[in-house]
C-alpha positions as CSV (number, residue, x, y, z in Angstrom):
1,M,95.1,42.3,83.2
2,S,95.4,44.5,80.2
3,S,92.2,45.7,78.7
4,Q,91.8,45.2,74.9
5,P,90.2,48.0,72.8
6,S,86.8,47.0,71.3
7,N,86.0,47.7,67.7
8,E,82.3,48.3,68.4
9,R,81.1,51.9,68.4
10,S,78.8,53.2,71.0
11,P,75.6,54.8,69.8
12,L,76.7,58.1,71.3
13,A,79.9,58.1,69.2
14,S,77.9,57.8,66.0
15,G,76.5,61.3,66.3
16,P,73.2,62.8,65.5
17,N,73.7,62.8,61.7
18,T,73.7,59.0,61.3
19,S,70.5,58.6,63.5
20,S,68.6,61.1,61.4
21,A,69.6,59.5,58.1
22,E,68.5,56.1,59.4
23,A,65.2,57.5,60.6
24,T,64.5,59.1,57.2
25,Q,65.3,55.8,55.4
26,G,62.9,54.0,57.7
27,V,60.1,56.5,57.0
28,Q,60.7,56.3,53.2
29,A,60.6,52.5,53.4
30,A,57.4,52.6,55.4
31,L,55.8,55.1,53.0
32,A,56.8,53.0,50.0
33,G,55.4,49.9,51.6
34,G,52.2,51.7,52.5
35,S,51.7,53.0,48.9
36,Q,52.3,49.5,47.5
37,S,49.8,48.0,49.8
38,E,47.3,50.7,48.9
39,T,47.7,50.1,45.2
40,M,47.3,46.3,45.7
41,A,44.2,46.9,47.8
42,K,42.7,49.1,45.1
43,R,43.4,46.5,42.4
44,N,41.8,43.8,44.5
45,T,38.8,45.9,45.1
46,Q,38.4,46.7,41.3
47,K,38.9,43.0,40.5
48,L,36.2,42.0,43.1
49,Q,33.9,44.7,41.8
50,R,34.3,43.4,38.2
51,A,33.6,39.8,39.2
52,A,30.4,40.8,41.0
53,V,29.2,42.8,38.0
54,D,30.0,40.0,35.6
55,G,28.0,37.6,37.8
56,L,25.0,39.9,37.7
57,E,25.3,40.3,33.9
58,D,25.3,36.6,33.3
59,V,21.8,36.2,34.7
60,K,20.5,39.4,33.0
61,A,20.2,41.7,36.0
62,Q,18.4,45.0,35.5
63,D,19.5,48.6,36.3
64,I,23.0,47.7,37.8
65,Q,24.5,50.6,39.7
66,V,27.8,50.8,41.5
67,F,28.8,53.4,44.2
68,N,32.1,54.2,45.9
69,T,31.6,54.2,49.7
70,E,35.2,54.7,50.9
71,A,34.3,58.1,52.4
72,L,31.0,56.9,53.9
73,S,32.0,53.6,55.6
74,A,35.1,51.8,56.8
75,L,33.5,48.4,56.5
76,F,33.3,48.2,52.7
77,E,34.4,50.3,49.7
78,R,31.8,49.5,47.0
79,V,28.0,49.1,47.0
80,I,26.3,47.4,44.0
81,V,22.5,47.6,43.6
82,A,20.7,45.5,41.0
83,S,17.1,44.4,40.3
84,G,15.5,41.0,39.6
85,T,11.9,40.6,38.3
86,S,11.0,37.6,40.5
87,N,12.1,35.6,43.5
88,R,13.6,33.0,41.2
89,Q,15.7,35.5,39.3
90,T,17.0,37.2,42.5
91,K,18.1,33.9,43.9
92,A,19.8,33.0,40.6
93,L,21.5,36.4,40.6
94,A,22.9,35.9,44.1
95,A,24.2,32.4,43.3
96,S,25.8,33.8,40.1
97,V,27.6,36.5,42.0
98,C,28.9,34.0,44.6
99,D,30.2,31.7,41.8
100,A,31.9,34.6,39.9
101,V,33.6,35.9,43.1
102,R,35.0,32.4,43.9
103,E,36.2,31.9,40.4
104,A,38.1,35.2,40.6
105,G,40.1,33.8,43.6
106,F,38.3,35.4,46.5
107,D,36.7,33.9,49.6
108,K,33.1,32.6,49.5
109,P,30.7,35.5,50.2
110,R,28.0,35.5,52.9
111,V,24.4,35.6,51.7
112,E,21.4,36.9,53.6
113,G,17.7,37.0,52.7
114,Q,17.8,34.1,50.2
115,E,14.8,32.4,51.8
116,N,12.4,35.2,50.9
117,G,14.0,36.4,47.7
118,E,12.7,39.9,47.7
119,W,16.0,41.5,49.0
120,I,19.2,39.4,49.0
121,V,22.5,40.8,50.4
122,V,25.7,39.3,49.1
123,D,28.6,40.3,51.4
124,C,31.9,39.9,49.5
125,G,34.0,41.9,52.0
126,A,35.1,45.1,50.3
127,V,32.1,44.9,48.0
128,V,28.4,44.5,49.1
129,V,25.8,43.5,46.5
130,H,22.1,44.2,47.0
131,V,19.8,42.2,44.7
132,M,16.2,43.5,45.1
133,Q,12.9,43.4,43.4
134,P,11.7,46.6,41.7
135,S,9.0,47.4,44.3
136,I,11.4,46.8,47.3
137,R,14.1,48.9,45.6
138,Q,11.7,51.8,45.0
139,Y,10.5,51.7,48.6
140,Y,13.9,51.7,50.3
141,R,15.9,53.8,47.8
142,L,19.4,52.7,48.6
143,E,20.7,55.1,45.9
144,E,19.9,58.1,48.1
145,I,21.9,56.6,51.0
146,W,25.1,55.3,49.1
147,G,24.8,57.1,45.8
148,S,26.9,60.2,46.5
149,K,29.8,58.9,44.4
150,P,28.7,56.6,41.5
151,V,31.2,54.5,39.6
152,R,31.0,54.4,35.8
153,L,31.4,50.9,34.3
154,K,31.4,49.6,30.7
155,F,28.8,46.9,30.8
156,G,29.0,44.2,28.2
157,A,32.5,45.1,27.0
158,P,33.5,43.1,23.9
159,A,36.0,40.3,24.4
160,P,39.5,40.7,23.0
161,T,40.0,39.6,19.5
162,Q,41.9,36.4,18.9
163,A,44.8,36.0,16.5
164,R,43.3,32.8,14.9
165,P,41.3,34.6,12.2
166,A,44.4,36.6,11.1
167,A,46.4,33.4,10.9
168,A,43.7,31.8,8.8
169,G,43.6,34.7,6.5
170,A,47.4,34.6,6.1
171,K,47.2,30.9,5.3
172,A,44.5,31.5,2.7
173,K,46.7,34.2,1.1
174,T,49.7,31.9,1.0
175,K,47.6,29.1,-0.6
176,S,46.3,31.5,-3.3
177,A,49.9,32.7,-3.9
178,T,51.2,29.2,-4.3
179,A,48.3,28.3,-6.6
180,K,49.1,31.2,-8.8
181,A,52.8,30.4,-8.8
182,K,52.3,26.8,-10.1
183,P,53.8,26.2,-13.6
184,A,51.4,25.9,-16.4
185,K,50.8,22.5,-18.0
186,P,52.7,21.8,-21.3
187,A,50.6,22.0,-24.4
188,K,49.8,18.7,-26.2
189,P,51.8,18.3,-29.4
190,A,49.8,18.8,-32.6
191,K,49.0,15.7,-34.8
192,P,51.1,15.5,-38.0
193,A,49.1,16.5,-41.2
194,K,48.6,13.8,-43.8
195,P,50.9,14.2,-46.9
196,A,49.2,15.7,-50.0
197,K,48.9,13.5,-53.1
198,P,51.1,14.5,-56.0
199,D,49.4,15.9,-59.1
200,G,50.6,13.1,-61.5
201,A,49.4,10.2,-59.3
202,P,46.7,8.1,-60.9
203,A,43.2,8.4,-59.4
204,A,41.6,5.4,-57.9
205,P,39.1,3.7,-60.2
206,A,35.5,4.4,-59.4
207,R,33.3,1.5,-58.6
208,A,30.6,1.0,-61.2
209,K,27.2,-0.3,-60.0
210,S,25.5,-2.9,-62.1
211,A,22.0,-1.8,-63.4
212,K,19.1,-4.1,-62.7
213,P,17.1,-5.2,-65.8
214,A,13.7,-3.6,-66.3
215,K,10.6,-5.7,-66.2
216,S,8.8,-6.1,-69.6
217,D,5.1,-5.5,-69.6
218,T,4.3,-8.2,-72.2
219,S,6.2,-11.0,-70.7
220,Q,5.0,-10.8,-67.1
221,A,1.6,-9.1,-67.5
222,G,-1.4,-11.4,-66.7
223,P,-4.7,-11.6,-68.6
224,A,-7.1,-8.7,-68.1
225,R,-10.1,-9.3,-66.0
226,T,-13.6,-8.4,-67.5
227,R,-16.9,-7.9,-65.5
228,A,-20.3,-8.9,-66.9
229,V,-22.7,-6.0,-67.2
230,K,-26.2,-6.8,-65.8
231,P,-29.2,-5.7,-68.1
232,L,-31.4,-2.9,-66.9
233,K,-34.9,-3.6,-66.0
234,T,-37.4,-2.1,-68.6
235,E,-41.1,-1.9,-68.2
236,S,-43.3,-2.9,-71.0
237,A,-45.1,-0.3,-73.0
238,E,-48.4,-1.9,-72.3
239,A,-48.0,-1.7,-68.6
240,A,-47.1,1.9,-68.9
241,A,-50.0,2.8,-71.1
242,A,-52.7,0.9,-69.0
243,P,-55.0,3.3,-67.1
244,A,-55.1,3.2,-63.4
245,K,-57.9,1.4,-61.7
246,P,-60.4,3.7,-59.8
247,R,-60.8,3.0,-56.1
248,P,-64.5,2.6,-54.8
249,A,-65.8,5.4,-52.7
250,R,-66.7,4.7,-49.1
251,P,-70.5,5.1,-48.1
252,R,-71.2,8.0,-45.7
253,A,-73.2,7.3,-42.6
254,S,-76.8,8.7,-42.6
255,P,-77.7,11.2,-39.9
256,K,-79.8,9.9,-37.0
257,P,-83.4,11.1,-36.8
258,V,-84.2,13.6,-34.2
259,A,-86.9,12.4,-31.7
């Protein structure tokens, strides 16, 4: 039987140069994949951190501080410490963090210490949130343990401006421009003036008013009325000359004799 030559090359025939090239390509691919995975992990950590901080801000948490713990622990990369004034607020803060993390697309966090409310720990995986009352926070001082590398955040960043107000302004400008460009209304025609009368035309006769006859005093006047004058009372001369009658004097009472 005749042996047929095979087209396959043996690994020995390829030589050392091809094996080294393939090895370098594999190392480069591994490095590229590792760098991409690291960038994705950092982005996820930042997104998770932002969601937790937003949940704390929604319920008015006090003194929010974030620390980078990559060099201190392999279990988590961020530690967030915040304060609540009462048990009710600390429970509300923990619930708000859980809701914000789930809305961001991450798994549901684990919560511990919610029964007491003095110190609640929300474990989000790469981010751990400690919600504490001021007295408990001052006693344990977690900032001294995890605060070697603080993270600066912009709390209460303004929301991005929308394009609706600009569009509304543009519409208003176009409306004003169209209003200005409208043609003016035509003016009303003037009324024709009355023709003037010629100089030689006869004037219209004036209307004469008939005068009323005056009343005569003699014809219509009635008889005059006369009043009788009463005679004045006069006293007789004799009565005036008569002397006045004297009045009799009253007798005076005699004094009583003294006993």
